[in-house]
N, C-alpha and C positions, 0 to 999 in steps of 0.2 A: 506586422511584427515578424512574420516568416521571412520576408525579403530582407529585412535588416539582419536577422540572425544568419541568413545565408551569406550576406556580405561579411559579417564578422567571421564566419567559418572560413570563407574564401581568403580573407586577409590573414587569418591565423595559419592556414595551410601554406600561404605564400611566405609567411615569416618563417615557418618551419623549414622551407626549402632554402632559405637564405642563411644558411649556417656558416657562411664563409667568414674568415677572420675580419675583424674590424678594419675598415678602410679598403677592403678588397671588394671587387665587384662580385655580386651574387651569381650563383649558378644559373638562375632563371633569366639572366640577361639584364636585370635591373639592379639598382643599388638601393640602399636603405632610404635615401632621400626621395627617390621616385616612389617607393612603397608608401611612405608617409604622405607624399603629395597625392597619390591615387586614393588613399583612404580619406584624406581631407576633401577631395573633390567629390567622392561618393557620398560623404556625409552632408556636404552642402546641397548636393542634388536631392538627397532624401528630404532634407528640411524644406527645400523649395517645392517639392512635390506635395508635401503636407500642407504648406501654405496655399498652393494653387488649388488643392482639393477643397480646402476650407472655403476659399472664395467662391468656387464653383458650387459648393454645397449651399452657401448662403443665397446664391442666385437661383438655386433649385435645378441646376443643370446635371447634377450627379446624384446617385443614390447615397443615402445616409451611411450605409455600410462601407462604401468606398471612402467616404470622408473619414470615418472612424479608423479604418485600416491605415490610411495614409498618415493621419495624425499620430496613430500609435507607432508607426514606423519612425516617424520624425522624433517622437518622444524617446524611443529606445536609442536612436542614433545620438540624440543630444545627451542622454545619460551616459552613454559610452564615451563620448568626447569629453565630458566633464570629468569622468573617472580617469581617463588618460591624462588630462591636464593636471589633475590633482597629484597623480603619481610622478609626473615630470617635475612639478614644483617641489614635491617631497624629496625626490632624488637630488635636485639642485641644492636644496637646503642642506641635505646630508653631506654633499660634496663641499659646501662652504664650511661646514663644521669640522672637516678633516684637518688634523694637524699637518703643518708643513714640514 
């Protein structure tokens, strides 16, 4: 869970640095699309690590505490991804309801 929280904090800090106008390249050298892509790749990696730790735990190759930590990280990452998805869908629906 700590690693996932640090990923969220790093992403938040990166987003704070990218306060350029929409459509303009961010000061950090990346644009919003690359920020989103990096966050998605990090999320997928966290989920894969949780799955791999579970498989290794079932085989008895890793300690139970490592499995629990990896699965907890994956769970927090999944919850964050679902929350972001819900906000994106909610925003899209609000835009659709705007009068022309």
